[in-house]
C-alpha positions in Angstrom: 138.0 148.3 163.9 137.0 148.1 160.2 140.2 146.6 159.1 139.9 143.4 161.1 136.8 143.4 160.2 137.5 143.1 156.2 140.7 140.3 157.7 137.9 138.7 159.2 135.6 138.3 156.2 138.5 138.0 153.8 140.1 134.6 155.7 136.5 133.2 155.8 135.9 133.2 152.3 138.1 130.7 151.7 136.0 128.4 153.6 132.7 129.3 152.4 133.7 129.1 148.9 135.3 125.2 150.0 131.7 124.0 151.5 129.9 125.6 147.8 132.9 123.7 145.8 131.9 120.5 147.6 128.3 121.0 147.2 128.7 121.5 143.6 130.9 118.2 143.5 128.7 115.9 144.9 125.0 117.1 143.0 127.9 116.8 139.8 129.1 113.4 140.9 125.0 112.2 142.4 123.4 113.2 139.0 126.5 111.9 136.9 125.6 108.4 138.8 122.2 108.3 138.8 122.4 108.9 134.9 125.4 105.9 134.5 122.6 104.0 136.9 119.6 104.8 134.2 121.8 104.3 131.1 122.6 101.1 132.5 119.2 100.1 133.8 117.5 100.7 129.7 121.1 98.8 128.0 120.4 96.0 130.3 117.0 95.6 129.7 117.1 95.9 126.2 120.0 93.6 126.3 117.6 90.8 128.0 115.4 91.3 125.1 117.1 90.8 122.9 119.3 87.6 124.2 115.7 86.5 124.9 113.9 86.9 121.7 116.7 86.6 119.5 118.7 82.9 118.6 119.0 83.3 114.7 121.3 80.7 115.8 118.6 78.4 117.3 116.1 78.8 115.0 118.4 78.3 112.2 119.6 74.7 113.9 116.6 74.1 115.1 115.3 74.0 110.9 118.0 72.7 109.7 118.4 69.2 111.8 114.5 69.0 110.0 116.1 69.7 106.6 118.5 67.3 106.7 116.5 65.2 108.5 114.6 64.9 105.5 111.6 66.1 107.5 111.0 69.2 105.6 112.2 70.8 102.4 111.0 74.3 100.8 113.4 76.6 98.4 115.4 78.1 101.3 116.5 74.9 103.1 119.4 74.5 100.4 120.9 77.8 100.6 120.5 78.3 104.7 121.6 75.1 105.4 123.8 73.4 102.9 125.0 76.4 100.7 125.3 79.0 103.4 124.3 81.7 101.0 120.9 82.9 103.3 122.7 85.2 106.1 120.7 85.9 109.5 121.2 89.3 110.2 120.4 92.5 112.3 117.2 91.0 114.9 113.7 92.9 114.1 112.2 91.3 117.2 114.1 93.4 120.5 110.4 94.0 121.9 108.2 92.4 124.3 105.4 93.2 122.7 106.6 90.9 119.8 106.1 87.4 121.3 102.9 85.5 121.6 102.2 84.0 125.0 99.5 82.1 123.3 97.1 83.8 125.2 93.8 84.7 123.0 94.4 88.6 121.9 91.0 88.8 123.0 91.1 88.1 126.4 90.5 91.8 128.8 93.6 92.3 131.2 91.0 91.9 133.8 90.2 88.6 132.1 93.4 87.3 131.7 94.3 88.9 135.7 91.8 86.1 137.5 92.6 83.5 135.4 94.5 80.3 137.5 98.5 79.6 137.3 99.0 76.5 134.4 101.6 74.7 132.4 101.7 75.7 128.6 104.4 77.1 126.0 105.3 79.9 124.3 105.7 80.5 120.4 107.2 83.3 119.3 107.7 85.5 115.8 111.4 86.1 115.6 112.4 88.1 112.5 115.3 89.0 111.0 116.9 90.9 108.8 118.7 88.8 105.7 120.8 88.5 102.7 119.8 85.8 100.0 122.6 86.4 97.4 122.2 89.8 96.2 118.8 89.7 97.6 117.9 91.7 101.0 114.8 90.1 103.1 113.1 89.9 105.9 113.4 86.3 107.7 110.6 85.0 109.9 110.9 82.1 112.2 108.7 80.8 114.6 109.9 79.5 117.8 108.4 76.9 120.0 109.7 77.5 123.6 110.0 75.0 126.8 107.0 74.8 128.7 106.5 77.0 131.6 104.1 78.2 134.7 102.2 81.0 133.1 100.1 83.0 135.4 97.8 83.9 133.2 96.5 81.0 131.5 93.6 80.5 129.0 89.7 79.8 129.3 90.1 76.7 128.1 92.7 74.0 127.7 95.3 74.8 125.0 95.6 71.8 122.5 99.5 71.7 121.8 100.8 70.8 118.2 103.7 68.6 117.1 105.3 71.1 114.3 105.5 69.0 110.7 103.5 66.1 111.5 101.5 66.5 108.7 100.6 65.1 106.0 101.7 62.0 107.3 104.0 59.3 105.5 102.1 57.3 102.7 99.7 60.5 101.6 99.2 61.1 98.6 99.2 64.3 96.5 94.9 64.0 96.2 94.6 63.3 99.8 96.9 66.7 100.7 95.1 68.9 98.4 91.6 67.5 99.8 93.4 68.3 103.4 94.3 71.8 102.0 91.1 72.6 101.0 89.8 71.4 104.4 91.7 73.7 105.4 90.5 76.8 103.2 86.6 75.7 103.5 87.3 76.6 107.5 88.7 79.4 107.7 87.4 81.7 104.3 84.1 79.9 104.1 82.5 78.4 100.6 84.7 80.3 98.3 83.8 79.5 94.7 87.6 80.0 94.2 88.7 77.6 96.5 90.6 74.8 94.7 92.2 77.4 92.1 93.5 78.7 95.5 94.4 74.9 96.6 96.6 74.6 93.0 97.9 77.7 93.7 99.7 76.5 97.1 100.7 73.6 95.8 102.4 75.1 93.0 104.0 77.8 95.7 105.2 74.4 98.3 106.9 73.0 95.1 110.0 74.6 96.2 112.6 73.0 93.3 109.6 73.2 91.3 110.4 69.9 89.4 106.6 69.5 88.9 105.6 67.3 91.8 105.1 68.1 96.0 106.9 65.8 98.2 105.8 64.3 101.7 108.5 67.1 103.3 107.5 70.1 101.4 104.1 69.2 102.1 105.4 69.9 105.9 106.4 72.9 105.2 103.3 74.2 103.4 100.7 72.4 105.5 102.6 74.7 109.2 103.7 77.8 106.7 99.8 78.0 105.9 98.7 78.4 109.7 100.1 81.3 110.0 97.6 84.4 108.6 100.9 86.3 106.5 101.7 83.4 104.3 98.3 83.0 102.9 97.9 86.7 102.4 101.2 86.7 100.6 100.0 83.6 98.7 96.8 85.1 98.0 97.3 88.9 97.5 101.2 87.7 95.4 100.2 90.2 92.3 99.5 93.0 94.3 101.5 95.8 94.5 101.4 96.9 98.2 102.1 92.9 99.4 105.9 92.1 99.6 106.8 89.4 97.5 107.7 85.6 99.1 111.0 84.7 98.3 111.1 81.4 100.0 110.5 78.9 102.8 112.1 75.9 104.7 109.8 74.3 107.0 107.7 77.3 108.8 110.9 79.6 108.4 109.7 82.0 105.3 111.8 85.2 103.8 109.7 87.9 102.7 110.8 91.3 100.4 112.5 93.8 102.8 110.2 96.8 102.9 112.7 100.3 102.9 110.5 102.6 105.2 109.4 100.2 108.1 106.4 102.5 109.6 103.8 105.2 108.0 105.3 107.7 110.2 107.9 108.9 113.3 110.8 107.5 113.9 111.7 103.9 115.5 113.1 105.0 119.4 114.0 101.8 122.1 110.4 100.4 123.8 112.5 101.4 127.2 112.5 105.5 125.9 109.1 104.9 124.3 107.1 105.0 128.4 109.0 107.7 129.0 107.4 110.2 126.0 103.4 111.4 126.7 101.6 110.3 124.3 100.9 114.3 123.1 104.6 115.2 122.5 105.0 112.0 121.0 102.7 112.7 117.9 104.5 116.1 117.3 107.3 113.6 117.0 106.2 111.8 114.4 104.7 114.7 112.5 108.1 116.5 112.5 109.3 113.0 110.7 107.0 112.0 107.9 107.2 112.7 103.5 105.6 115.8 102.1 102.1 115.9 102.4 101.8 114.8 98.4 103.9 112.0 98.9 102.5 111.4 102.3 99.1 111.4 100.2 100.2 108.6 97.7 101.3 106.8 100.2 97.1 106.7 101.7 96.4 106.3 97.8 98.3 103.1 98.8 96.8 102.0 101.5 93.0 102.6 100.5 93.7 100.3 97.5 95.0 97.2 99.8 91.6 98.1 101.7 89.7 97.2 98.6 91.9 94.2 97.6 91.1 92.3 100.9 87.2 93.6 101.1 85.2 90.6 100.0 88.0 89.6 97.3 87.8 86.0 95.1 88.5 84.5 98.4 86.6 86.3 100.9 86.6 89.2 103.3 89.9 89.8 105.5 89.8 91.8 108.6 92.8 94.3 109.6 93.2 94.0 113.5 95.8 96.1 114.1 96.1 99.1 112.1 99.0 100.5 113.9 101.6 102.5 111.8 104.0 100.0 112.9 103.0 97.6 110.4 102.8 100.0 107.2 106.0 100.8 105.2 106.6 102.4 101.8 109.6 101.8 99.6 111.8 104.9 97.4 109.3 105.6 95.5 106.9 105.7 98.1 104.1 102.9 97.5 102.7 101.5 100.2 103.9 98.3 101.2 102.9 96.6 104.5 105.5 95.4 106.9 103.9 93.1 109.1 100.4 91.3 108.4 100.3 88.9 111.1 97.2 90.8 112.2 94.9 90.5 109.3 92.7 87.4 109.7 90.0 86.1 107.3 86.6 87.0 108.4 84.8 83.5 108.6 88.1 82.8 111.1 87.7 85.8 113.1 84.4 85.0 114.0 84.5 81.4 114.6 87.5 82.5 117.4 85.3 85.1 119.1 81.8 83.8 119.0 80.7 82.5 122.6 83.3 84.0 124.7 82.4 85.0 127.9 82.3 88.8 127.9 81.0 90.9 130.7 81.1 94.3 128.3 82.0 95.2 124.7 85.9 95.6 125.8 86.1 92.1 126.3 84.9 91.0 123.1 88.3 92.7 121.3 91.1 90.8 119.2 94.5 92.1 118.6 93.9 95.8 119.2 91.1 96.5 116.3 88.6 93.9 115.5 85.6 94.6 118.0 82.9 92.7 118.2 79.5 93.0 120.6 78.8 91.5 123.9 75.6 90.2 124.3 74.7 90.8 127.9 71.6 88.8 128.8 74.1 85.6 127.3 77.5 87.3 128.9 79.2 86.0 125.6 80.8 87.5 122.9 78.8 87.7 119.5 80.0 87.7 115.5 78.6 91.2 115.1 82.2 92.8 113.8 81.4 96.6 114.2 84.0 98.5 111.8 84.9 97.8 108.4 88.4 98.6 107.9 88.2 101.5 105.8 86.9 103.3 108.6 89.8 102.0 110.9 92.6 103.4 108.3 90.6 106.2 107.7 90.8 107.2 111.7 94.6 106.3 111.4 95.0 109.1 108.2 93.1 111.3 109.9 96.4 113.3 111.2 98.9 112.2 108.9 96.6 113.6 106.5 95.5 116.4 107.9 98.7 117.9 109.2 100.2 120.1 106.4 97.5 119.9 103.7 96.9 122.0 101.0 94.1 124.8 102.3 92.0 124.6 99.2 90.8 120.9 100.4 91.0 120.9 103.6 87.8 121.5 104.5 86.7 118.9 101.7 89.6 116.1 102.9 88.2 116.0 106.6 84.8 115.8 106.1 85.5 112.8 104.0 87.8 111.0 106.6 85.1 111.8 109.1 82.6 110.4 107.4 84.8 107.5 106.7 85.7 106.7 110.2 81.5 106.7 111.0 81.1 104.1 108.6 80.0 100.4 110.7 79.4 97.4 108.8 75.3 97.1 110.1 74.9 100.8 108.5 72.5 99.8 105.6 74.0 99.4 102.4 77.1 99.1 103.6 79.1 97.8 100.8 77.7 100.8 98.1 78.3 103.5 100.9 82.4 102.0 101.9 83.0 101.9 97.8 81.3 105.2 97.5 83.6 106.4 100.6 86.8 104.6 99.1 86.3 106.1 95.7 85.7 110.0 97.1 88.6 110.0 99.1 91.3 108.2 96.1 89.6 110.5 93.7 90.1 113.6 96.0 93.8 112.7 97.0 94.7 112.0 93.1 93.9 115.1 91.1 95.3 117.2 94.0 98.7 115.3 93.3 98.7 113.8 89.7 100.7 116.8 88.2 103.3 116.7 90.9 106.4 114.8 90.5 105.3 112.6 93.2 102.5 110.5 91.6 
C-alpha cells in the first residue's frame, strides 16, 4: 500500500514541477516585457524631446541665411557659415523645461490654467557644445517657433516682434548709440556709467575689429542686448566667475565652456528624476561632491559673484533661479556661472511684475526665487522684493557646506549661514548687514582652507 502511494506521488511530481516552471517562466516573461516597455517609453520620450528641442541644423541655416543676405554680421559669422570652423556638437537642451513658452514666469499655475486659448509663438533657447578651432565652447541659439494654439494664454496680448528689424537702414552710429542708451536706461535705470557701457557695447559689436560698427553688426548687437545673459556677460567680462563671450552671429552667441556644469550631484535623464524621491536625491547629490576644502573654495567664488552683481556700477542684478544646475566650476575649483538667463536687472524685474493681478504672494514670483508681495487691498503685485541674492545663495549652500564641515567651525558656520538666510531687503541698514555677513562668511571659509593645497 505504501509502495503504491509512493509510486503515485512520484508520478505526480513531474506535473507539479511543470506547473511551477510554467509559472516562473510566465512571471519572468511578464517582468521582462514590463522592463522593455518602460525602457522603450523612456527612450521614446527622451528622443521626442531631443528631436523637438535640438535642431542645430535649422538653427545654423536660419542664422547663415540671414548672414549671407547681409542682414546680420558678427565675430562668429564667417567661422560658422563660410569657413565652417565653428561646429555644433552635443545638444544640451534635452529638457522641456529649457524651453520658453512665451508665458511670464511670474504667473502661478492656478492663474495660467484659468486663461483662455489663443494663438502665440514659442521662443526656445537651444544650447549645444561647440568646437571653434581649438576652443571648446557652448553655443546658444534663439529659435522662434511657428504659431500654435496655446491653452495657457497670457493675461495681456503678446506683441510679436520681427527679429533683426532694428536699427533700420540709414541709422547713424550716433543714433544707434542713443537707441542703446535708451534701452539701458529702461533696463538698468539712471546710472552714471551708462555712456561708458554704451561704448563698451559698440566695441563688442565691432566683430571684425575694423573700427566701425556696420548695420548688420548693429542688428546683431541689438538682438543680443534683449537677452539678459548677454548683457551680463559684457558687463562682467573682466570678472573671474563669469564665462567669457567668445563670439556671436545674429542672436546666436558662443560662450566659454565650463568643465563641471553643476554645483553638486550627477546629471540624470529628466524622466528618471521624476521617480527619485527628493530626500534620496539629496543623498545622491552629497555623494557626488568635491572634498570639503574644494567645496569651500567654490562657495567663496559664489559669494564673490554675489558681490559683483550687488549694486555694481550698472545697478543691482537679481538671481531669480539659484538652482545648483546654473552653477559650475573648473578643474581648479573656481566657480563659473553656467546659466545666467534668469539673472535680471532689478529695475527690469520691478517693471515686469508691478501691478500684476494676484491673489496671494505665490502669484508674485518670477523664475523660482524672485518674489514680491501681493497687495491684498488692490489685488496687485508690488515691487517690494523680499530676499536679496545673498539669502538665496546661503540657502543653497547650507547643506552643501555643512555636510562634512570640520568640527571646529561647524557651529560657527551654521550660525552664520542661518543669519544669512534670514536677511531681508526690507531690514534696516540692509546693505551694511549684507556686507558684514558676506565678509564674515568669506573670512571663515578662507581661514580654514588658506593653508591647504586646494586654495
